[in-house]
C-alpha positions as semicolon CSV with decimal commas, in nm:
position;residue;x (nm);y (nm);z (nm)
1;M;-6,122;3,063;-0,099
2;K;-5,973;3,033;0,243
3;L;-6,108;2,682;0,257
4;R;-5,946;2,570;-0,072
5;V;-5,610;2,721;0,046
6;L;-5,638;2,548;0,370
7;F;-5,699;2,220;0,199
8;L;-5,408;2,256;-0,044
9;V;-5,159;2,327;0,249
10;G;-5,288;2,022;0,441
11;L;-5,222;1,808;0,149
12;G;-4,863;1,944;0,115
13;M;-4,797;1,894;0,484
14;L;-4,913;1,521;0,428
15;G;-4,675;1,475;0,148
16;A;-4,390;1,611;0,334
17;S;-4,456;1,382;0,642
18;A;-4,489;1,073;0,407
19;C;-4,156;1,162;0,254
20;S;-3,989;1,210;0,595
21;Q;-4,101;0,885;0,728
22;G;-3,996;0,692;0,431
23;A;-3,644;0,837;0,430
24;P;-3,493;0,619;0,704
25;A;-3,647;0,301;0,579
26;S;-3,469;0,342;0,235
27;S;-3,135;0,420;0,377
28;A;-3,140;0,131;0,639
29;P;-3,049;-0,133;0,420
30;P;-2,709;0,001;0,287
31;T;-2,609;0,112;0,666
32;Q;-2,692;-0,257;0,769
33;A;-2,495;-0,382;0,471
34;M;-2,194;-0,177;0,573
35;S;-2,211;-0,292;0,929
36;A;-2,226;-0,644;0,824
37;T;-1,929;-0,610;0,578
38;A;-1,715;-0,423;0,860
39;A;-1,790;-0,707;1,105
40;A;-1,686;-0,982;0,846
41;S;-1,375;-0,775;0,776
42;A;-1,278;-0,730;1,126
43;A;-1,315;-1,111;1,200
44;E;-1,033;-1,191;0,948
45;P;-0,654;-1,160;1,039
46;K;-0,515;-0,842;0,898
47;E;-0,184;-0,792;0,741
48;A;0,044;-0,624;0,951
49;G;0,313;-0,466;0,736
50;A;0,481;-0,534;0,405
51;K;0,544;-0,878;0,291
52;L;0,911;-1,024;0,295
53;K;0,949;-1,135;-0,076
54;F;1,238;-1,344;-0,200
55;K;1,338;-1,393;-0,561
56;D;1,566;-1,627;-0,744
57;G;1,875;-1,531;-0,941
58;D;1,656;-1,488;-1,250
59;D;1,442;-1,230;-1,071
60;R;1,151;-1,489;-1,028
61;E;0,955;-1,468;-0,714
62;R;1,008;-1,784;-0,527
63;F;0,804;-1,723;-0,202
64;S;0,706;-1,455;0,043
65;L;0,617;-1,401;0,412
66;K;0,305;-1,212;0,465
67;P;0,275;-1,075;0,836
68;K;-0,071;-1,092;1,000
69;D;-0,188;-0,945;1,335
70;D;-0,176;-1,297;1,468
71;G;0,141;-1,433;1,296
72;A;0,242;-1,460;0,931
73;K;0,152;-1,675;0,623
74;L;0,396;-1,842;0,375
75;V;0,311;-1,831;0,012
76;D;0,481;-1,933;-0,312
77;G;0,549;-1,748;-0,614
78;E;0,193;-1,798;-0,745
79;D;0,057;-1,687;-0,409
80;Q;-0,058;-2,019;-0,307
81;E;-0,042;-2,086;0,069
82;V;0,246;-2,319;0,174
83;A;0,230;-2,259;0,562
84;R;0,070;-2,063;0,850
85;Y;0,247;-1,935;1,150
86;K;0,036;-1,833;1,454
87;W;0,143;-1,693;1,796
88;K;0,021;-1,892;2,089
89;G;0,149;-1,702;2,390
90;G;0,526;-1,696;2,337
91;E;0,522;-1,998;2,114
92;L;0,499;-1,995;1,728
93;K;0,263;-2,264;1,593
94;V;0,356;-2,375;1,238
95;S;0,064;-2,541;1,030
96;G;0,004;-2,640;0,673
97;P;-0,250;-2,489;0,448
98;D;-0,503;-2,734;0,565
99;D;-0,421;-2,608;0,922
100;A;-0,270;-2,945;1,018
101;V;-0,001;-2,867;1,288
102;L;0,351;-2,924;1,168
103;A;0,564;-2,798;1,453
104;Y;0,603;-2,552;1,735
105;V;0,889;-2,305;1,773
106;T;0,946;-2,229;2,150
107;G;1,215;-2,058;2,366
108;G;1,419;-1,735;2,299
109;P;1,596;-1,509;2,278
110;D;1,927;-1,703;2,265
111;A;1,787;-2,060;2,214
112;F;1,487;-2,180;2,008
113;Q;1,364;-2,527;1,997
114;V;1,153;-2,683;1,694
115;K;0,920;-2,922;1,869
116;D;0,692;-3,182;1,697
117;A;0,327;-3,125;1,673
118;A;0,231;-3,271;2,014
119;R;0,509;-3,063;2,165
120;S;0,640;-3,377;2,307
121;A;0,998;-3,406;2,149
122;V;1,239;-3,149;2,017
123;R;1,349;-3,203;1,658
124;Y;1,598;-2,924;1,619
125;T;1,743;-2,656;1,853
126;L;1,896;-2,325;1,720
127;A;2,107;-2,167;1,995
128;R;2,342;-1,866;2,002
129;E;2,716;-1,947;1,997
130;G;2,938;-1,666;2,036
131;T;2,841;-1,394;1,802
132;G;2,656;-1,662;1,567
133;W;2,417;-1,947;1,598
134;K;2,451;-2,318;1,591
135;L;2,158;-2,561;1,473
136;T;2,160;-2,920;1,622
137;D;1,936;-3,212;1,575
138;A;1,736;-3,408;1,827
139;Q;2,063;-3,606;1,938
140;G;2,258;-3,286;1,960
141;A;2,469;-3,336;1,645
142;V;2,557;-3,014;1,476
143;L;2,392;-2,950;1,139
144;Y;2,477;-2,603;1,061
145;T;2,665;-2,300;1,229
146;V;2,598;-1,932;1,137
147;V;2,904;-1,680;1,175
148;H;2,903;-1,321;1,107
149;D;3,120;-1,214;0,812
150;G;3,139;-0,840;0,784
151;G;2,806;-0,706;0,719
152;G;2,669;-1,060;0,620
153;A;2,673;-1,399;0,752
154;S;2,828;-1,751;0,657
155;V;2,616;-2,045;0,670
156;K;2,843;-2,379;0,731
157;G;2,749;-2,726;0,702
158;A;2,833;-2,998;0,962
159;S;3,171;-3,052;0,803
160;G;3,268;-2,695;0,840
161;A;3,253;-2,613;0,465
162;E;3,048;-2,313;0,367
163;A;2,693;-2,408;0,228
164;L;2,565;-2,050;0,186
165;H;2,686;-1,686;0,203
166;V;2,463;-1,401;0,307
167;K;2,569;-1,070;0,165
168;V;2,425;-0,728;0,202
169;R;2,490;-0,461;-0,044
170;D;2,315;-0,132;-0,159
171;G;2,004;-0,235;0,031
172;K;1,977;-0,566;-0,108
173;L;2,030;-0,884;0,069
174;S;2,121;-1,199;-0,121
175;L;2,201;-1,575;-0,060
176;R;2,468;-1,708;-0,270
177;D;2,599;-2,081;-0,313
178;P;2,964;-2,154;-0,276
179;S;3,027;-2,075;-0,647
180;G;2,905;-1,707;-0,593
181;K;2,571;-1,768;-0,757
182;T;2,260;-1,588;-0,622
183;V;2,014;-1,846;-0,488
184;L;1,778;-1,603;-0,338
185;A;1,758;-1,216;-0,288
186;T;1,513;-0,951;-0,115
187;K;1,516;-0,584;-0,104
188;Q;1,293;-0,597;0,210
189;P;1,444;-0,543;0,558
190;V;1,568;-0,867;0,723
191;S;1,883;-0,940;0,935
192;P;2,158;-1,155;0,786
193;E;2,129;-1,396;1,075
194;A;1,764;-1,457;1,021
195;A;1,805;-1,490;0,629
196;A;2,077;-1,748;0,715
197;C;1,807;-1,989;0,835
198;L;1,713;-2,036;0,465
199;G;2,045;-2,205;0,413
200;F;1,927;-2,489;0,662
201;D;1,863;-2,708;0,349
202;S;1,794;-3,032;0,563
203;L;1,475;-2,856;0,706
204;D;1,152;-2,816;0,517
205;L;1,076;-2,465;0,388
206;P;0,805;-2,400;0,639
207;L;1,044;-2,484;0,928
208;R;1,321;-2,277;0,781
209;M;1,102;-1,967;0,739
210;A;0,966;-2,036;1,098
211;L;1,308;-1,994;1,232
212;L;1,382;-1,676;1,013
213;F;1,037;-1,521;1,122
214;R;1,114;-1,611;1,502
215;L;1,450;-1,464;1,480
216;Q;1,315;-1,156;1,285
217;T;1,000;-1,106;1,496
218;P;0,970;-1,061;1,893
219;A;0,721;-1,304;2,046
220;S;0,359;-1,188;2,064
221;P;0,242;-1,203;2,433
């Protein structure tokens, strides 16, 4: 009888040992899969705050600026990528969706230069003038001026006529044409002088948004 009991106890111990040895093997793949997923996620730039979304006068989303740890991304109303902004020291590299370099924004805090892809030529200069800003081309000709107007700003063309008015009211910033019609609007925080860069119509949207982003965001070290 004692031999039979000992035999049964031995079988039970062998079964428990086999279960305990099998447990780590069965749990290893999920752990490894989680580690691999975490590593892949860490390798991608993360969004670093709420996106800056602009809508037109009919409340349709036109484009958004999505901040990233290493810069930002510009997308259209269909969430299709339009441009990429990446910090390179104190410079902001502007690239297309295919990663082809479009320009660099250098300088600051009172004067910014938009240089070509090779950094060999200055295309535009945005410099502080009094309490506002002045945008000039490669020859130094004035293209636009931005002047403070109450709590907003006024964008004037080379002739001195107002091209766009930036108005802030009840937590909403709107950009209006000379007739008073809303062209763009946002409820996200953005300074009127930065938003005024969207009124530089002679510049492509990726460059206008690059200047907005540069005025709104301190340079990354």
